[in-house]
C-alpha positions as CSV (number, residue, x, y, z in Angstrom):
1,M,45.0,-93.0,16.3
2,K,44.9,-89.9,14.2
3,T,48.2,-88.8,15.8
4,L,49.7,-92.2,15.0
5,D,48.6,-91.9,11.3
6,I,50.2,-88.5,11.1
7,Y,53.4,-89.7,12.7
8,I,53.8,-92.8,10.5
9,G,52.6,-91.0,7.4
10,T,54.9,-88.0,7.7
11,G,57.9,-90.3,8.2
12,F,56.9,-92.3,5.2
13,I,56.4,-89.2,3.0
14,R,59.6,-87.6,4.2
15,H,61.8,-90.6,3.3
16,F,59.8,-91.2,0.1
17,L,60.7,-87.6,-1.0
18,I,64.4,-88.0,0.0
19,V,64.7,-91.2,-2.0
20,L,62.8,-89.7,-5.0
21,F,65.0,-86.6,-5.2
22,I,68.2,-88.6,-4.7
23,L,67.3,-91.1,-7.5
24,G,65.9,-88.3,-9.7
25,F,69.1,-86.3,-9.6
26,L,71.3,-89.4,-9.9
27,F,69.5,-90.5,-13.0
28,S,69.6,-86.9,-14.3
29,F,73.3,-86.9,-13.9
30,F,73.6,-90.1,-15.9
31,E,71.3,-88.6,-18.6
32,F,73.5,-85.5,-18.8
33,L,76.6,-87.7,-19.3
34,G,74.7,-89.5,-22.1
35,Q,73.9,-86.1,-23.7
36,L,77.6,-85.2,-23.9
37,D,78.1,-87.5,-26.9
38,D,75.8,-85.3,-28.9
39,I,77.6,-82.0,-28.0
40,G,78.7,-80.3,-31.3
41,T,76.1,-82.1,-33.4
42,G,74.2,-79.5,-35.3
43,S,73.9,-76.5,-33.0
44,Y,73.6,-78.7,-29.8
45,Q,75.7,-77.2,-27.0
46,Y,76.2,-77.8,-23.2
47,S,73.4,-75.4,-22.5
48,D,71.0,-77.4,-24.7
49,A,72.0,-80.6,-22.9
50,L,71.4,-79.0,-19.5
51,F,68.1,-77.6,-20.6
52,F,67.0,-81.0,-21.8
53,V,68.0,-82.7,-18.5
54,I,66.3,-80.1,-16.3
55,F,63.0,-80.1,-18.3
56,T,62.9,-83.9,-18.4
57,L,63.7,-84.2,-14.7
58,P,59.9,-84.2,-13.6
59,G,59.2,-87.1,-16.0
60,R,62.2,-89.0,-14.7
61,M,61.0,-88.5,-11.1
62,L,57.5,-89.6,-12.2
63,D,58.8,-92.9,-13.4
64,L,60.7,-93.3,-10.1
65,I,57.7,-92.8,-7.8
66,P,56.8,-96.6,-7.5
67,V,60.3,-97.7,-6.5
68,S,60.7,-94.6,-4.3
69,T,57.6,-95.6,-2.3
70,L,59.1,-99.0,-1.9
71,L,62.4,-97.7,-0.6
72,G,60.8,-94.9,1.4
73,G,58.5,-97.4,3.1
74,I,61.4,-99.7,3.9
75,I,63.6,-96.9,5.3
76,S,60.8,-95.2,7.3
77,L,59.4,-98.3,8.9
78,G,62.8,-99.9,9.2
79,L,64.0,-96.9,11.3
80,L,60.9,-97.3,13.5
81,A,61.6,-101.0,13.9
82,D,65.3,-100.5,14.7
83,S,64.4,-97.9,17.4
84,N,61.8,-100.3,18.9
85,E,59.0,-97.9,18.2
86,L,57.0,-100.5,16.3
87,L,57.4,-102.9,19.2
88,A,56.2,-100.2,21.5
89,M,53.1,-99.7,19.3
90,N,52.4,-103.4,19.3
91,V,52.7,-103.5,23.1
92,S,50.3,-100.6,23.5
93,G,47.7,-102.6,21.5
94,I,48.2,-101.2,18.0
95,S,48.2,-104.1,15.5
96,V,50.5,-104.6,12.6
97,R,47.5,-104.3,10.3
98,R,46.6,-100.9,11.7
99,I,50.2,-99.7,11.1
100,C,50.0,-101.0,7.5
101,W,46.8,-99.0,7.0
102,S,48.5,-95.8,8.1
103,V,51.3,-96.4,5.6
104,L,48.8,-97.2,2.8
105,A,46.8,-94.1,3.6
106,A,50.0,-91.9,3.4
107,S,50.8,-93.6,0.0
108,A,47.7,-92.0,-1.5
109,I,49.7,-88.7,-1.6
110,P,52.3,-90.0,-4.0
111,M,49.6,-91.6,-6.1
112,F,47.6,-88.3,-6.3
113,A,50.8,-86.4,-7.1
114,W,51.6,-88.9,-9.9
115,G,48.2,-88.3,-11.4
116,I,48.6,-84.5,-11.4
117,L,52.1,-84.6,-12.8
118,A,51.4,-87.2,-15.5
119,E,48.4,-85.4,-16.8
120,F,49.2,-81.7,-16.6
121,V,52.9,-81.0,-15.7
122,V,55.2,-83.6,-17.3
123,P,53.8,-83.8,-20.9
124,P,54.3,-80.2,-22.0
125,L,57.7,-80.0,-20.3
126,E,58.9,-83.3,-22.0
127,Q,57.5,-82.3,-25.4
128,H,59.1,-78.8,-25.2
129,A,62.5,-80.3,-24.2
130,R,62.4,-83.0,-26.9
131,T,61.4,-80.6,-29.7
132,R,64.2,-78.2,-28.8
133,R,66.7,-81.0,-28.6
134,V,65.8,-82.4,-32.0
135,A,65.8,-78.9,-33.5
136,A,69.3,-78.3,-32.2
137,L,70.7,-81.7,-33.2
138,S,69.3,-81.5,-36.7
139,G,70.1,-77.9,-37.3
140,A,66.6,-77.4,-38.5
141,N,65.6,-73.8,-39.3
142,I,63.1,-73.5,-36.4
143,I,62.3,-70.5,-34.2
144,F,60.5,-71.2,-31.0
145,T,58.1,-68.6,-29.5
146,K,55.6,-68.6,-26.7
147,T,52.9,-69.3,-29.3
148,G,54.5,-72.4,-30.9
149,F,57.2,-72.4,-33.5
150,W,58.0,-70.9,-36.9
151,S,59.7,-72.5,-39.9
152,R,60.5,-71.5,-43.4
153,K,60.4,-73.4,-46.7
154,K,60.4,-71.2,-49.7
155,P,58.0,-69.7,-50.6
156,F,56.2,-70.5,-47.3
157,F,56.5,-69.4,-43.7
158,I,54.8,-71.9,-41.4
159,H,53.6,-71.1,-37.9
160,V,52.4,-74.1,-35.8
161,H,50.8,-72.9,-32.6
162,K,50.7,-76.3,-30.9
163,I,51.5,-80.0,-31.4
164,S,49.0,-82.5,-29.9
165,A,49.3,-86.2,-29.2
166,G,51.2,-88.1,-31.9
167,G,52.8,-85.0,-33.4
168,I,49.6,-83.6,-35.0
169,P,50.0,-79.9,-35.7
170,L,47.2,-77.7,-34.5
171,D,46.2,-74.1,-35.5
172,I,48.6,-73.8,-38.5
173,D,49.2,-70.5,-40.2
174,I,50.8,-70.7,-43.7
175,F,52.1,-67.5,-45.4
176,E,52.9,-67.8,-49.1
177,W,55.0,-65.0,-50.7
178,D,55.5,-64.2,-54.3
179,S,58.9,-63.7,-56.0
180,E,58.9,-60.0,-55.0
181,G,58.5,-60.7,-51.3
182,R,54.8,-59.8,-51.1
183,L,52.2,-61.8,-49.3
184,R,50.1,-63.7,-51.8
185,V,48.1,-66.3,-49.9
186,F,47.3,-66.8,-46.2
187,T,46.0,-70.1,-45.1
188,H,44.8,-71.1,-41.6
189,A,43.9,-74.7,-40.7
190,R,42.6,-76.1,-37.4
191,K,44.6,-79.3,-37.8
192,A,46.9,-81.1,-40.2
193,Y,47.4,-84.8,-40.8
194,I,50.7,-85.8,-42.3
195,A,50.6,-88.7,-44.8
196,K,53.5,-91.2,-45.3
197,D,54.5,-89.3,-48.5
198,R,54.8,-86.2,-46.2
199,H,51.9,-84.4,-47.8
200,W,49.9,-82.3,-45.4
201,L,46.1,-82.8,-45.2
202,L,44.7,-79.7,-43.7
203,T,41.3,-79.7,-42.1
204,N,38.8,-76.8,-41.4
205,V,40.7,-74.5,-43.8
206,E,40.3,-70.8,-44.4
207,Q,42.3,-69.4,-47.2
208,K,42.7,-65.8,-48.2
209,T,44.2,-64.9,-51.5
210,I,45.4,-61.3,-52.3
211,A,44.5,-60.4,-55.9
212,G,45.5,-56.7,-56.4
213,E,43.4,-54.7,-53.9
214,E,40.9,-57.5,-53.4
215,I,41.0,-60.3,-50.9
216,I,39.3,-63.5,-51.9
217,T,38.3,-65.8,-49.0
218,K,37.6,-69.5,-49.5
219,N,36.8,-72.2,-47.0
220,F,37.6,-75.9,-47.4
221,P,36.8,-78.9,-45.2
222,T,40.1,-80.4,-46.2
223,L,43.1,-79.2,-48.4
224,S,46.1,-81.2,-49.4
225,L,49.5,-79.5,-49.8
226,E,53.0,-80.7,-50.6
227,S,55.3,-81.3,-47.7
228,L,55.8,-77.9,-45.9
229,L,58.7,-79.0,-43.8
230,S,62.0,-80.7,-44.4
231,P,62.7,-84.2,-42.9
232,E,64.7,-82.6,-40.1
233,Q,61.9,-80.1,-39.4
234,M,59.4,-82.9,-39.5
235,A,61.3,-84.7,-36.8
236,I,60.4,-81.9,-34.4
237,Q,56.8,-83.1,-34.5
238,E,57.5,-86.7,-33.6
239,V,56.3,-87.1,-30.0
240,P,57.1,-90.5,-28.3
241,P,54.1,-92.0,-26.6
242,E,55.9,-92.0,-23.2
243,S,55.8,-88.2,-23.2
244,L,52.0,-88.0,-23.6
245,S,49.5,-87.6,-20.8
246,P,47.2,-90.6,-20.1
247,S,44.2,-88.7,-21.5
248,A,46.1,-87.8,-24.7
249,L,47.2,-91.4,-25.1
250,Y,43.7,-92.6,-24.8
251,K,42.3,-90.1,-27.3
252,Y,45.2,-90.8,-29.8
253,T,44.7,-94.5,-29.5
254,R,41.0,-94.2,-30.2
255,M,41.8,-92.0,-33.3
256,L,44.3,-94.6,-34.6
257,E,41.8,-97.4,-34.1
258,K,39.1,-95.4,-36.0
259,Q,41.5,-95.0,-38.9
260,G,42.4,-98.7,-38.9
261,L,46.0,-98.1,-37.9
262,N,48.1,-100.1,-35.4
263,A,47.7,-98.6,-31.9
264,D,49.4,-101.4,-29.9
265,Q,52.4,-99.4,-28.7
266,Y,50.2,-96.5,-27.6
267,Q,47.8,-98.8,-25.8
268,M,50.7,-100.5,-24.0
269,V,52.1,-97.2,-22.8
270,F,48.6,-96.0,-21.8
271,W,48.0,-99.1,-19.7
272,Q,51.5,-98.9,-18.2
273,K,50.6,-95.3,-17.1
274,A,47.2,-96.3,-15.9
275,A,48.6,-99.2,-13.8
276,T,51.2,-97.0,-12.1
277,P,49.0,-96.0,-9.1
278,I,48.3,-99.8,-8.6
279,S,52.0,-100.6,-8.9
280,T,52.7,-97.9,-6.3
281,A,50.3,-99.6,-3.9
282,A,52.0,-102.9,-4.6
283,M,55.4,-101.4,-3.9
284,V,54.1,-100.1,-0.5
285,L,52.8,-103.6,0.4
286,I,56.2,-105.1,-0.5
287,S,57.9,-102.5,1.8
288,L,55.6,-103.7,4.6
289,I,56.7,-107.3,4.0
290,F,60.3,-106.3,4.5
291,V,59.5,-104.9,7.9
292,F,56.7,-107.2,9.1
293,G,57.2,-110.3,7.0
294,P,59.6,-113.2,7.2
295,S,62.6,-110.8,6.7
296,R,61.9,-108.6,9.6
297,G,65.1,-109.6,11.5
298,I,67.6,-108.5,8.8
299,T,69.7,-105.3,9.1
300,A,68.5,-101.9,7.7
301,G,71.3,-101.8,5.0
302,Y,70.5,-105.3,3.8
303,R,66.8,-104.5,3.8
304,I,67.4,-101.5,1.6
305,M,69.6,-103.5,-0.7
306,L,67.0,-106.2,-1.1
307,G,64.3,-103.6,-1.7
308,S,66.4,-102.0,-4.4
309,I,66.9,-105.4,-6.1
310,V,63.2,-106.2,-5.9
311,G,62.2,-102.8,-7.3
312,V,64.6,-103.1,-10.3
313,A,63.6,-106.7,-10.9
314,L,59.9,-105.8,-11.0
315,H,60.6,-102.9,-13.4
316,F,62.4,-105.2,-15.8
317,V,59.7,-107.9,-15.5
318,N,57.1,-105.3,-16.5
319,Q,59.2,-104.2,-19.5
320,I,59.8,-107.8,-20.6
321,F,56.0,-108.5,-20.3
322,A,55.3,-105.4,-22.4
323,H,57.7,-106.4,-25.2
324,I,56.3,-109.9,-25.3
325,G,52.8,-108.6,-25.4
326,L,53.6,-106.3,-28.3
327,L,55.3,-109.2,-30.2
328,L,52.5,-111.7,-29.6
329,G,49.7,-109.2,-29.9
330,I,48.3,-109.9,-26.4
331,N,45.8,-107.4,-25.0
332,A,47.8,-104.5,-23.4
333,A,45.6,-104.3,-20.3
334,V,46.2,-108.0,-19.6
335,V,49.9,-107.8,-20.1
336,T,50.3,-104.7,-17.9
337,L,47.9,-105.6,-15.1
338,T,48.8,-109.3,-14.7
339,P,52.3,-108.8,-13.0
340,V,50.8,-106.1,-10.8
341,A,47.9,-108.3,-9.8
342,V,50.3,-111.2,-9.0
343,V,52.4,-109.0,-6.8
344,L,49.4,-107.6,-5.0
345,Y,47.9,-111.1,-4.4
346,F,51.1,-112.6,-2.8
347,S,51.8,-109.4,-0.9
348,I,48.4,-109.4,0.7
349,R,48.6,-113.1,1.4
350,I,52.0,-112.7,3.2
351,L,50.8,-109.7,5.2
352,S,47.6,-111.4,6.2
353,R,49.6,-114.1,8.0
354,T,51.3,-111.5,10.2
355,P,50.0,-111.3,13.8
């Protein structure tokens, strides 16, 4: 049985990866075509568009994992069915349910890969790509380094080491110069919250003022400053919720709730991400239905076409439910998990009737 699991599992993973890379590069090509409209805006060039497409490719492939498991399962099992290998397995005493378990066990690999990519790999790549793109499009006076980015607004030089969830600057160094070009004040803050009037509220502040040959050090729990960046430069810090990791989304949602702010959009994206492994399992079950269910007699090409339609339809259903949930203020977990639960329920019922 272990040999059977490996044989079925490797076939499933191989076709899953083939589908994932084909779809990933296809959608990346369309993304590149979409970026061509912005060429020449600000300092945005072909190299910037290519950089953006390459660095957002992992995120694009992350979104395609569920539908890739659906098509990968349909193709791998469909090939086994067309070559009568599934029939041979049945004749030798291996049940359909046992074959299904082999595929489900193999699908744990894409689910695990999704978790690693979503939490550790995709967010920094997406955020870096988006900040560079916005900087180039806006023509903002921004210099990127390995330790964050630098910007200038007279008489300040601002160094932001990192931007966390929701575009919150972390570890900010502010250098203030006098009219003769000499450093007058150095301010370091652990974090900065940006108000609607674009004032910066610095927290855990250490400020050093140079007065002649003396350096005066002061510490403040909070310190309010006028806007340190232009609107174009501020846009660099705007991080869409889709590019955040699940843990960062959860933390940022909790922070918004504590401040009494609306966190519905971030909650919705969090639950969409949290439900992805379950959606992936549902897609695997649907692929099994195409091979072992009522449609087992159809041709491979027709099977793949139907699978593609089902995958796209389920994606749009999830998006429609999400928008309705945001408009009506329905609990994000309920809105996100209900379609997945329905698909799982009917998939299991259909498969349970197979001999």
